[in-house]
C-alpha positions as CSV (number, residue, x, y, z in Angstrom):
1,X,1.6,11.6,6.0
2,X,0.1,14.2,8.4
3,X,-1.1,12.8,11.7
4,X,-2.8,14.9,14.4
5,X,-2.5,13.5,17.9
6,X,-5.0,14.5,20.6
7,X,-3.2,14.7,23.9
8,X,0.0,15.7,22.1
9,X,2.1,16.3,25.2
10,X,1.5,12.9,26.8
11,X,4.3,10.5,27.3
12,X,3.3,8.1,24.5
13,X,2.4,11.0,22.2
14,X,5.8,12.7,22.5
15,X,7.5,9.4,21.7
16,X,5.1,8.8,18.7
17,X,5.7,12.3,17.4
18,X,9.4,11.8,17.5
19,X,9.1,8.5,15.6
20,X,6.9,10.0,13.0
21,X,9.1,13.0,12.4
22,X,12.2,10.8,12.1
23,X,10.6,8.8,9.3
24,X,9.6,11.9,7.4
25,X,5.9,12.2,8.4
26,X,4.3,15.4,9.6
27,X,3.1,15.0,13.1
28,X,1.0,17.6,15.0
29,X,-0.1,17.5,18.6
30,X,-3.1,19.1,20.3
31,X,-2.1,20.7,23.6
32,X,-3.9,22.7,26.2
33,X,-1.1,24.9,27.5
34,X,1.2,27.1,25.3
35,X,4.2,26.3,27.4
36,X,4.0,22.7,26.2
37,X,4.7,23.7,22.6
38,X,8.5,23.7,23.1
39,X,8.5,20.0,23.9
40,X,6.5,19.2,20.8
41,X,8.9,21.3,18.7
42,X,11.8,19.3,20.2
43,X,10.1,16.1,19.1
44,X,9.6,17.5,15.6
45,X,5.9,18.1,15.9
46,X,3.6,21.1,15.2
47,X,1.7,22.3,18.3
48,X,-2.0,22.9,17.9
49,X,-3.6,24.8,20.9
50,X,-7.1,23.6,21.9
51,X,-8.8,22.5,25.1
52,X,-10.6,19.2,24.2
53,X,-12.8,19.6,27.3
54,X,-14.4,22.8,26.0
55,X,-14.0,22.7,22.2
56,X,-16.7,22.0,19.8
57,X,-16.5,19.4,17.0
58,X,-16.3,22.1,14.3
59,X,-13.5,23.9,16.2
60,X,-11.5,20.7,16.4
61,X,-12.3,19.7,12.8
62,X,-10.7,23.0,11.6
63,X,-7.4,21.7,13.1
64,X,-7.7,18.4,11.3
65,X,-8.1,19.8,7.8
66,X,-5.6,18.1,5.5
67,X,-4.7,15.4,8.0
68,X,-4.4,11.8,6.9
69,X,-4.9,10.3,10.3
70,X,-5.7,11.1,13.9
71,X,-4.6,9.4,17.1
72,X,-6.4,9.8,20.4
73,X,-3.7,9.7,23.1
74,X,-5.3,12.1,25.6
75,X,-6.1,11.1,29.2
76,X,-7.1,12.7,32.4
77,X,-4.0,11.0,34.0
78,X,-3.3,9.6,37.4
79,X,-4.6,11.7,40.3
80,X,-7.5,13.0,38.4
81,X,-11.0,12.4,39.7
82,X,-13.8,10.3,38.2
83,X,-15.4,13.3,36.5
84,X,-12.4,14.0,34.3
85,X,-12.2,10.3,33.3
86,X,-15.5,10.9,31.6
87,X,-14.8,14.4,30.1
88,X,-11.3,13.4,28.8
89,X,-11.0,9.7,28.4
90,X,-14.6,9.3,27.1
91,X,-16.0,12.5,25.8
92,X,-12.8,13.9,24.2
93,X,-12.4,10.6,22.3
94,X,-15.9,10.9,20.9
95,X,-15.3,14.6,20.1
96,X,-12.3,13.6,18.0
97,X,-14.4,11.0,16.2
98,X,-17.0,13.7,15.4
99,X,-14.3,16.1,14.2
100,X,-12.6,13.5,12.1
101,X,-15.9,12.8,10.3
102,X,-16.5,16.5,9.7
103,X,-12.9,16.9,8.4
104,X,-13.2,13.7,6.3
105,X,-10.2,12.1,8.1
106,X,-10.9,8.3,7.9
107,X,-8.0,6.8,9.8
108,X,-8.5,6.9,13.6
109,X,-6.3,5.2,16.2
110,X,-7.3,5.3,19.9
111,X,-5.2,4.3,22.8
112,X,-7.4,2.4,25.2
113,X,-6.5,-0.1,28.0
114,X,-6.7,-3.8,28.6
115,X,-9.8,-4.5,30.6
116,X,-11.6,-1.5,29.2
117,X,-15.3,-2.2,29.3
118,X,-18.4,0.1,29.5
119,X,-19.7,-2.3,32.2
120,X,-16.5,-2.7,34.2
121,X,-16.8,-3.4,37.9
122,X,-13.8,-2.8,40.2
123,X,-15.5,-1.9,43.4
124,X,-12.3,-1.7,45.3
125,X,-11.2,1.3,43.2
126,X,-14.2,3.3,42.0
127,X,-12.1,5.8,40.2
128,X,-10.3,3.1,38.2
129,X,-13.7,1.5,37.6
130,X,-14.9,4.8,36.1
131,X,-11.7,5.0,34.0
132,X,-12.2,1.6,32.5
133,X,-15.9,2.3,31.9
134,X,-15.0,5.6,30.2
135,X,-12.4,3.9,28.0
136,X,-14.8,1.2,27.1
137,X,-17.5,3.6,26.2
138,X,-15.1,5.6,24.1
139,X,-14.1,2.4,22.3
140,X,-17.7,1.5,21.7
141,X,-18.5,4.9,20.3
142,X,-15.5,4.9,17.9
143,X,-16.2,1.3,16.7
144,X,-19.7,2.3,15.8
145,X,-18.4,4.9,13.3
146,X,-18.7,3.4,9.8
147,X,-17.1,6.5,8.3
148,X,-13.8,5.8,10.2
149,X,-11.1,3.3,9.6
150,X,-10.5,2.8,13.3
151,X,-8.1,0.7,15.3
152,X,-8.5,0.3,19.0
153,X,-5.1,-0.4,20.8
154,X,-5.3,-1.7,24.3
155,X,-1.9,-1.8,26.0
156,X,-1.3,-3.6,29.2
157,X,0.3,-2.0,32.3
158,X,2.5,0.9,31.0
159,X,6.2,1.0,32.0
160,X,8.9,3.6,31.3
161,X,11.7,1.4,29.9
162,X,13.5,2.3,26.7
163,X,11.5,-0.2,24.8
164,X,12.6,-3.6,23.5
165,X,11.0,-3.5,20.1
166,X,9.5,-6.9,20.9
167,X,5.8,-7.2,21.5
168,X,2.7,-9.5,21.5
169,X,-0.2,-7.9,19.6
170,X,-3.5,-9.8,19.1
171,X,-7.2,-9.4,19.7
172,X,-6.6,-11.1,23.1
173,X,-3.4,-11.6,25.0
174,X,-2.5,-12.6,28.5
175,X,-2.2,-9.7,30.9
176,X,1.2,-8.1,31.1
177,X,3.2,-4.9,30.9
178,X,4.6,-3.0,27.9
179,X,6.9,0.0,27.7
180,X,5.4,3.3,26.5
181,X,8.2,3.4,23.9
182,X,6.9,0.1,22.4
183,X,3.3,1.4,22.4
184,X,4.5,4.4,20.4
185,X,6.4,2.2,18.0
186,X,3.3,0.0,17.4
187,X,1.1,3.1,16.8
188,X,3.6,4.4,14.3
189,X,3.4,1.0,12.5
190,X,-0.4,0.8,12.7
191,X,-0.7,4.2,11.0
192,X,0.9,2.8,7.9
193,X,-1.0,-0.5,8.0
194,X,-4.6,-0.1,6.8
195,X,-5.1,-3.8,7.1
196,X,-5.6,-3.3,10.9
197,X,-8.6,-1.1,10.4
198,X,-11.7,-2.4,12.2
199,X,-9.7,-4.3,14.8
200,X,-9.4,-4.1,18.6
201,X,-5.9,-5.3,19.6
202,X,-4.3,-5.9,22.9
203,X,-0.6,-5.2,23.4
204,X,2.0,-6.4,25.9
205,X,5.7,-7.2,25.8
206,X,6.5,-10.3,23.7
207,X,8.9,-11.8,21.3
208,X,7.8,-10.5,17.9
209,X,9.3,-7.5,16.3
210,X,6.9,-4.6,16.1
211,X,6.6,-4.5,12.3
212,X,6.2,-8.3,12.2
213,X,3.5,-8.2,14.9
214,X,1.6,-5.4,13.1
215,X,1.9,-7.2,9.8
216,X,0.5,-10.4,11.4
217,X,-2.4,-8.5,12.9
218,X,-3.2,-7.2,9.4
219,X,-3.2,-10.7,8.0
220,X,0.2,-10.6,6.3
221,X,1.8,-13.8,7.4
222,X,4.9,-14.0,5.4
């Protein structure tokens, strides 16, 4: 299975690439800077050089030819201003959806955030408000694509532990934290579970093994 990951040098993306390579899949990551390629190679992934903030849908679609799935894992990151929340977290996600349709890649996973809402209001932190609105708008745009078998994954507060392999995954869960390693593990499982297409799922640490949680979300209960 060939999976192309937008934001291929991100913390979750590198973990996902390693997991996919270890199980015999063929991951590829889209990066902006050539010097990032070595980290992708170490994770077992092919590096694809493209700036998602300036690329066109046909340019991106050319990189997706032959892919079985795409994952949107890009983000402007902490410290970035409100403008880049829109150009990366929102617009680049929509661009990937456009490109996936052009390249006839149906499976689309997007990493969103708990609380993402195009009408989010967090007046105490206007940049975070813009971030949640951008994520919510991206989710809405992806969910409107009938040509895509999409899954929206909304993790809780991200932490950097080694991962427990135990999660709670459902359309709505209580707020909490989750290790990036476990987010990557859930994404890897979702890629091979078509029964989760068309779902928006929240994710936090829990007491169900990743594979069990994903199977339950897909409606396989035993």
